[in-house]
Every structure is written in C-alpha cells, then in structure tokens.
C-alpha positions in Angstrom: 94.7 101.0 70.0 96.1 104.2 71.3 99.6 104.4 72.6 99.8 103.9 76.4 100.2 107.0 78.5 103.7 107.4 79.9 103.4 107.8 83.7 105.9 109.1 86.2 105.4 108.8 90.0 106.3 111.7 92.2 106.8 110.5 95.7 106.3 107.0 97.3 105.8 108.0 100.9 102.0 108.1 100.6 101.2 104.4 101.2 98.2 104.5 98.9 100.6 104.5 95.9 101.3 100.8 96.4 97.6 100.1 95.8 97.8 101.7 92.4 101.1 100.4 91.1 99.7 97.0 90.5 96.8 98.5 88.4 99.3 100.7 86.6 101.7 98.0 85.6 98.9 95.6 84.6 97.1 98.1 82.4 97.5 98.2 78.7 96.6 101.9 78.7 99.6 103.2 80.7 103.3 102.4 81.2 105.4 103.2 84.3 108.4 105.2 83.1 110.0 106.0 86.5 109.5 107.4 90.0 111.2 109.9 92.3 111.6 109.6 96.0 114.1 111.0 98.5 113.9 107.9 100.8 116.4 105.2 99.7 114.3 102.3 101.2 111.2 103.2 99.2 113.2 103.7 96.0 114.8 100.3 96.5 111.4 98.7 97.1 110.1 100.1 93.8 113.2 99.0 91.9 112.9 95.4 93.3 109.2 95.0 92.8 108.7 96.8 89.5 112.1 97.2 88.0 111.5 100.9 87.5 114.1 103.6 87.1 114.2 106.0 90.1 115.4 109.5 90.9 115.9 111.3 94.2 114.6 114.6 92.8 111.3 114.8 91.0 112.4 117.9 89.1 115.3 115.9 87.6 112.9 113.1 86.6 110.6 115.6 84.8 113.7 116.9 82.9 115.1 113.5 82.1 112.2 111.6 80.6 109.3 112.2 78.3 106.0 111.9 80.3 102.3 112.3 79.6 101.2 112.4 83.2 102.3 112.0 86.8 100.9 110.3 89.9 101.7 112.4 92.9 102.1 110.5 96.2 104.3 112.5 98.6 103.1 114.5 101.6 100.1 116.8 101.2 102.3 119.9 101.2 104.9 118.5 98.7 102.2 117.1 96.5 100.5 120.4 95.9 103.8 122.0 95.0 104.8 119.2 92.6 101.3 119.2 91.0 101.6 122.9 90.1 105.0 122.4 88.5 103.8 119.3 86.6 100.6 121.0 85.2 102.6 124.1 84.3 104.7 121.7 82.1 101.6 120.4 80.4 101.4 117.1 82.3 98.2 115.5 83.5 98.1 114.9 87.2 96.5 112.4 89.5 97.0 113.1 93.2 95.8 111.3 96.3 93.2 112.7 98.7 92.7 115.2 100.3 94.3 117.3 97.4 96.6 119.6 99.5 97.7 120.5 103.0 95.7 123.7 102.9 93.2 125.7 100.9 95.7 128.0 99.2 97.6 124.9 97.9 94.4 123.5 96.4 93.6 126.8 94.8 97.0 127.0 93.2 96.6 123.5 91.8 93.2 124.2 90.4 94.4 127.5 88.8 97.5 125.8 87.3 95.5 123.0 85.7 93.0 125.5 84.3 95.8 127.6 82.7 97.5 124.6 81.2 94.2 122.9 80.2 95.5 119.6 81.7 93.6 116.9 83.6 93.7 117.1 87.4 92.1 114.2 89.3 92.0 113.7 93.0 91.7 110.0 94.0 89.6 108.8 96.9 89.7 105.1 97.7 85.9 105.0 98.4 85.2 106.4 95.0 85.6 102.9 93.4 83.1 101.1 95.7 80.3 100.2 93.3 77.8 100.7 96.1 79.1 104.3 96.7 78.9 105.1 93.0 75.3 103.8 92.8 74.3 105.6 96.0 75.4 108.9 94.5 73.5 108.2 91.3 70.4 107.3 93.3 70.6 110.5 95.2 71.0 112.6 92.1 68.0 110.8 90.6 65.9 111.8 93.6 65.4 108.2 94.9 65.2 109.5 98.5 63.8 112.9 97.8 65.6 116.0 99.0 68.7 115.1 101.1 68.7 116.9 104.5 71.6 115.1 106.2 74.8 113.2 105.2 77.1 111.4 107.7 80.4 109.7 107.1 82.8 108.3 109.7 86.4 107.4 108.8 88.1 105.6 111.7 90.7 103.1 112.8 93.1 102.6 115.7 95.8 104.9 114.2 98.1 105.0 111.2 100.9 103.0 113.0 98.4 100.5 114.4 96.9 100.1 110.9 100.4 99.2 109.5 101.2 102.4 107.7 104.9 102.7 106.8 107.3 104.8 109.0 107.7 107.2 106.0 103.9 107.7 105.8 103.6 108.2 109.5 106.4 110.7 109.6 104.4 113.2 107.6 100.9 112.2 108.8 102.0 113.3 112.3 103.6 116.6 111.0 101.1 119.4 110.8 103.0 121.3 108.2 103.3 118.3 105.9 99.9 116.8 106.4 97.9 120.0 107.1 96.8 118.8 110.4 96.2 115.4 112.1 93.1 113.2 112.0 91.0 116.1 110.8 92.9 116.5 107.6 93.6 112.8 107.1 90.1 111.5 107.7 87.5 114.3 107.8 88.4 115.0 104.2 86.3 112.0 103.1 83.2 113.3 104.7 83.7 116.9 103.6 84.0 115.9 100.0 81.0 113.5 100.1 79.0 116.3 101.7 80.1 118.8 99.1 79.0 116.4 96.3 75.6 115.7 97.9 74.4 118.9 99.6 76.7 121.4 97.9 78.9 124.0 99.5 78.0 124.7 103.1 77.4 128.1 104.5 78.5 127.4 108.1 81.2 125.1 109.4 82.1 124.0 112.9 85.2 121.9 113.7 86.1 120.2 117.0 89.0 117.9 117.8 91.3 116.7 120.6 94.1 114.4 121.7 91.8 112.0 123.6 94.1 108.9 123.6 97.4 109.5 121.8 98.6 112.4 124.0 102.2 112.1 122.7 101.1 113.4 119.2 101.4 117.0 118.4 98.3 116.8 116.2 94.8 115.8 117.0 93.8 112.1 117.1 90.1 112.7 116.8 88.0 115.3 115.0 84.6 116.2 113.7 83.4 118.8 111.2 79.7 119.9 111.1 78.5 121.6 107.9 75.2 123.4 107.3 73.4 124.8 104.3 70.0 126.5 104.3 68.0 123.3 104.6 70.6 120.5 105.1 73.6 119.5 107.2 76.4 117.0 107.2 79.0 115.6 109.6 82.5 114.3 108.8 84.0 112.2 111.6 87.6 111.2 112.0 89.3 108.9 114.5 92.8 107.5 114.9 91.9 105.7 118.1 88.8 103.6 117.4 89.0 100.0 118.5 87.5 97.6 116.0 85.7 98.2 112.7 82.1 98.7 113.9 80.8 102.0 112.3 84.0 102.6 110.3 83.7 103.9 106.8 79.9 103.7 106.8 77.9 106.3 104.9 74.4 107.5 105.9 72.3 109.7 103.6 68.9 110.9 104.8 66.3 112.2 102.5 62.7 113.4 102.8 61.3 110.1 101.4 64.0 107.6 102.3 67.4 106.7 103.9 70.4 105.2 102.2 73.1 103.2 104.0 76.3 102.5 102.2 78.3 99.7 103.7 82.1 100.0 103.2 84.7 98.2 101.1 84.4 95.6 98.3 81.3 93.6 98.8 79.5 96.2 100.9 75.8 96.6 100.3 73.6 99.6 99.5 70.5 99.6 101.7 67.3 101.6 101.2 64.8 102.4 104.0 61.4 103.9 103.3 58.1 104.4 105.1 56.8 101.2 103.5 60.1 99.4 104.3 61.4 100.9 107.5 63.8 98.1 108.3 65.5 98.6 104.9 66.3 96.3 102.0 69.4 96.0 99.8 69.3 97.5 96.4 71.0 95.6 93.5 74.5 96.9 92.8 75.0 97.3 89.1 78.3 95.9 87.6 80.8 98.7 86.8 82.3 99.6 83.5 86.1 99.0 83.4 86.9 102.7 83.6 84.8 103.0 86.8 86.6 100.2 88.7 90.0 101.9 89.4 91.6 105.3 89.7 94.2 104.4 86.9 91.6 103.4 84.3 89.3 106.3 85.2 92.1 108.8 84.9 93.1 107.5 81.4 89.5 107.4 80.3 89.0 111.0 81.3 92.2 112.1 79.4 91.3 110.2 76.2 87.6 110.8 76.0 87.1 114.1 77.8 84.3 112.5 79.8 83.6 114.1 83.2 85.4 112.7 86.2 83.4 111.2 89.0 82.1 114.0 91.2 84.2 112.8 94.1 87.4 113.1 92.0 86.7 116.5 90.4 89.3 119.1 91.3 86.8 122.0 91.7 84.8 119.9 94.2 87.9 118.8 96.0 89.1 122.4 96.2 85.8 123.3 97.9 86.3 120.4 100.2 89.7 121.8 101.1 88.0 125.1 101.9 85.7 123.3 104.3 88.6 121.6 106.0 90.3 124.9 106.4 87.2 126.4 107.9 87.1 123.3 110.2 90.6 124.0 111.3 89.9 127.7 111.9 86.8 126.7 114.0 88.7 124.1 115.9 91.4 126.7 116.9 89.0 129.6 117.6 86.1 127.7 119.1 83.7 129.6 116.9 81.5 128.8 113.8 83.1 129.8 110.5 81.2 131.1 107.5 82.0 130.3 103.9 83.4 131.6 101.6 86.6 132.2 103.7 87.8 135.7 103.8 91.4 134.6 104.4 92.8 132.2 101.8 95.2 129.6 103.1 97.0 129.5 106.5 
C-alpha cells in the first residue's frame, strides 16, 4: 500500500473544513500533519478535537514540515493567495468553492498549478451527491437530448441563521474577502453547474439586492442568467429564504426529457418524458469509494492521474469565476456583459 499523503490545512475559518477533517483523519490514504490559522479559538478547537499541531502563519507551516498537499480553507481572497504559493512549492492543493474572490485570483491559481504540474481541485459539496453525479453522466450520454436550460437555486435564511461560525460570517459579509455577498457565496454553484452542462456562456446578466438584511453591506439575494447560442441557465442565491422548499434543487431541461435532482444524501433523480410526463425516479448507482468524498477523490486523482469530476476541475471552475465576475459587473452596471471578459479581475 502506498504511503499516505501528508496533508496540511491552511485556514480553518471556512466552516466546510470541519466536514472534511473527519474524512481526512479516518482515511488510510492521508495523514493530517498540521494546520495554520490566525484565530486562537479555531486553533484550539482543532488541537482539542484532532490533536494536531498548529501555526498562526501558514508560511511558517510550509517551512516547518514536509507536506505533499494542502487543504485551503480561509477566505476566498486569502485562499487564492495561499494556493499560488503552495503550488509554486510543488504541493497539491484542494480548495473550497468558489475557487477565489475574483477572476484574476482564479487565473493566477490555474497558471501556478499548470507551471508546477501539481493537482488543483475545487471542492463542491453537491459534487458528492450520487444523484448529481448520475445526472451529469445521463446528460453527457444524451438521455434527455440536447440541453436547452439549466436551473439551480442555493438558498437558506442566512449564514448566521444557518449556524455558521462568527469567523466564517466575518469574511462572508466582507466584499473584499468573499468577493461579494450572496452572489459569490451561492450563485457559484449554479454557474459551475451551467458551465459543465451547457459550456461557457456568451452573455451574462446579474441582478441582486438587499431585500431583507438591509444592515449588510453586501447583497442578500442574487441571480445570474447565462445564455449560449441555443441554451440558457440561471443561478439563484438567497440568504433570506424561509424554509427549505426549492433549496438546492437542480432542474435540467432537454429536447427529449427533463431531469430533476433532489438535494442532499438520499435525494432522488427524477426523469420526465413525453411518455411519462409526471416523472419517475431513476435508480441511483452505488458510488466507488473515490467518488464518495472530496478527500478520497483528491487522493485518487493524485495517485492515478484519473480526471477529476467536471465540477471539481480547475479550468471549469476558473470559467465559472469569470461568469461570476461578469455577473458582478452586470449587477453594478445594469447591463448585459459579454464573455470573454476584456478586463481581467476587479
């Protein structure tokens, strides 16, 4: 059996890291070497729960210990910077969605990983739903013909209401650190899904507002509309939705059928056709171990060279970041924005 990969964690303020640490410490394929975080409370939590060594400065950690890879879980702005430094040092990187705070940050990450010939994977929580994986395979296989529309809505009552940590909320509500508000945090799912299914759009329109949380300096609701020559997509985001109805549901419309992907573990994959307009569930195939979690998929990719899931590919996620940037530009100008962007970054 191959030696486990030595993993360091850069940042603990992105709450999603706590979903991965259990997988990381339980896996025979990786070992947690240490973590860096400026916040004393988060460092203490990691030390108590996982007995890990910690640093306040991630650069010091990279100098102090021998690592094969890093998980990057700080703010979107900090994460892009740390990823470039890590890949330049020859380390493999897994970073949490949406990849960066802006398009220029994502471009720098992609270029650095290419120069160093290292793995760069962007994690998306919905990538590990078996029904989502199967839906994307079905679409690629032509089950519903040519896709002409994709719709994804990510919504909850707000980060604080959801129970996100104070440290997470601090940068989610900071435009410089997050890259925006609800648009960056939650439209990113729909823009990436659209990029995978219909390709890179030609036109983008973004709209947003502070409809309920007027004390925030960033938007609490947003929508991005994308159009190619013969298809369109919408990415919806809300930090003010009451209840879970419609949240995290995916609709994919084709010329011969419609797919509905229900969210979370246990969600169904439903197919509607002319002969079955009400729709029926499709059987969801059991996943291979390396398709069940971000940690195992990351390791499998490094060791085998097998392609990452499309949702996690850095080139696709960089294109998604360009769509988000166009959405922000449209939101601020009130006009449709064409891709590719003439101005890189913000």
